[in-house]
Structures are given as structure tokens and as C-alpha cells.
N, C-alpha and C positions, 0 to 999 in steps of 0.2 A: 561876468556877462551871461554865462550859461545859467547861473542861479537866477538872475533877473528874468531871463526868458522863461525858465521853468515856473517862476512865480506869477508871471503875467499871462502865460499861455494856458487857457483853461483846459486844453486837451493834452497836455504834456504826459499825463499818466494813462492815456487811453490809446490802445493799439488798433482800434477799429474805427476808421473814418466812415461816416455815413453821408451819402449824397442823396438828395431827393430832386428828381428831374434836373440833374446836372449841377446842383448847388450844394456845396458842403454845408451840412447843417448841425452835425453833432459828432462827438467822440464817445465811444462806448468801450467798456472794459470787457464785456462778455457778449457773445452772440450764440444763440442756440436755435435749434429747429431746422437746421439745414439738412433735411432728410428727404429721401425719395423712396417710394415703396410701390411695387407692382402687386396689386391685389390679385388673389387667385380665386377661382370659382371651382368648387368641388363638383365633379360630374361622375355619377354612378352609371356605368355602362352595363346594360342588361347582359347577363351571362358571365360577367367578369366579377367574381366574388372575392378575389384575393386582394384587391386594392381599389381605391377611389382615384380617378384621374384628377389632377390639379391643372386646370386650364388658365392661361393668362387672362386677367381682367383689365381694369383700368389702373392708371397710375394715380397715386395720391401722394401728398406731401403735407408735412406739418406746417403750422404757422411759424413765421420767423419771429424770434423773440430777441430783442436788443435790450441788454441789461446794464445797469450801472453807468448811465450816460451823463454827459454834461454838455450844455449848450448855452450860447448867448443869443440864439436864434429862436423865434417863436413858430417856425414852420410846423413842427410836430404837433404842438398845441393847437394851432389854428386848423390844421388838417383834421385832427381828431375831433375838434368841435364841429367842423363842417359835416363830417361823416356821421357823428352821433346825433346831429340835428336832422338827419334824414336825406342828405345829399351825398350819395356815394360818389366819391372822387377818387379815381384810380391814378396812381403815379408810378413812375419807375424809380426804384431804390437800388443804389449801388453800395455794397459793403466792401471796403478795401482793407486788407491787412497791411499795416504799415510797419516798417522797421523802426521801432521806437517812436512811433507816431510822427515825429518830425522828419523821419527819413523817407526814403523812396517807398512807393507802393510795391509790395511783394507780389500780391495777387488778390483776387477777390471774386465776388459774385454779383450778378445783376438780377434783380427780382422785378419782373414786369407785371403791370396791372395790379400793383399792391394798394392796399388800403388798411388803415388801422382798425383793429377789433377790440383792443384793450390798451389803456394807458394807466400806469401806476406811478404816482408821485412818490418821492422819497420821504423818509422821516425828516422833519424840518430841523435842520442843523445849519447854522449860518456858515457859509463858505465864502460869501462875498465875491465869488468868481463866476457866477452864472447860475442858470436854472438846472437843477439836478433832475434826472429822470431815472426812477428806479427800474422801470421796464416799459417797453412799448411792444405790442404784439401786432404783427401785420399778416393778413392773408394776402395771397398773391396767386397769379395765374400760372406762372412758370418761372424757373430760374436757370441760369447758365453761369459758367465760370468765365471770368475775364481772361484775356490772353495772358499767357505766362503761367508758370507753375512755381511753387516754392522751391528754393534751392535744397 
């Protein structure tokens, strides 16, 4: 029975479940770009010759990159097509770390005001299990962790 489920469940090998506006849409093997950085502004104070002050500037973050995904849902493709045709549509994206994907959610992140900036398809190899996504890159306004932390 476990083998049958593994063969029919297209997400069995993916430990990151991705939801778009509350709907589970894909499983991914890798997630990158969850970074936050406080930019600094150098300030040279007159009369102080031994150092330059570093003042806090704005927060910045990298784009979220979801890699090696699989889906039977066209949400990412349709969303990317809409944005690339000139209609910027922002959505909320939740990335959840799963315990063996089929297990309980361990923890995750919510990315608000996201939109796709790049979509890369895979090399075409017949899997017969769904549409593969090599990577999708999302810009977003802000992110936060979901409640709970890893054990």
C-alpha cells in the first residue's frame, strides 16, 4: 500500500509544500532566498578621522526561489502568464516544511504580496506524474514565520 501511494502521489519526494492564496499547488525539493538584510549607510563625521559611522538604512531581501518542483495544478503557470503579460497580480504564498511531505507540517514561512519574476521549465523527460518546474522566482513585500518552530 505504501508503495502504491508513493507511486501515485506526485509530491511524495518533496518536503516543501507551497500554497498560493490558501490552496496547495505544488511540492518542491529545494527553497532558496529566504534572507533578510539591513543595509547600512556610511556617514563620515567631520573631525572624526579614525572611522566611518555605519548607520542603519532600509531592510532588503532576496527573491524567493522554489526549485525542483512538481505539480498537477496550473496555478503557477497561469499566474506567471498573467504577470508577464503586464497585469501585476500579487498573492500570498506559504512554504511549509513537511515531515516526509506526507507528514505533519513542521514549520514554514508566509510571503505576502508575492508575484513571479522568473519561471524556468525543466529538461523534458517523461515522468507521467505531472508538470515539473525547474524553478520559479518570486518577489515579495515581506515574509514572516508561521507559528511553531522546528524540533
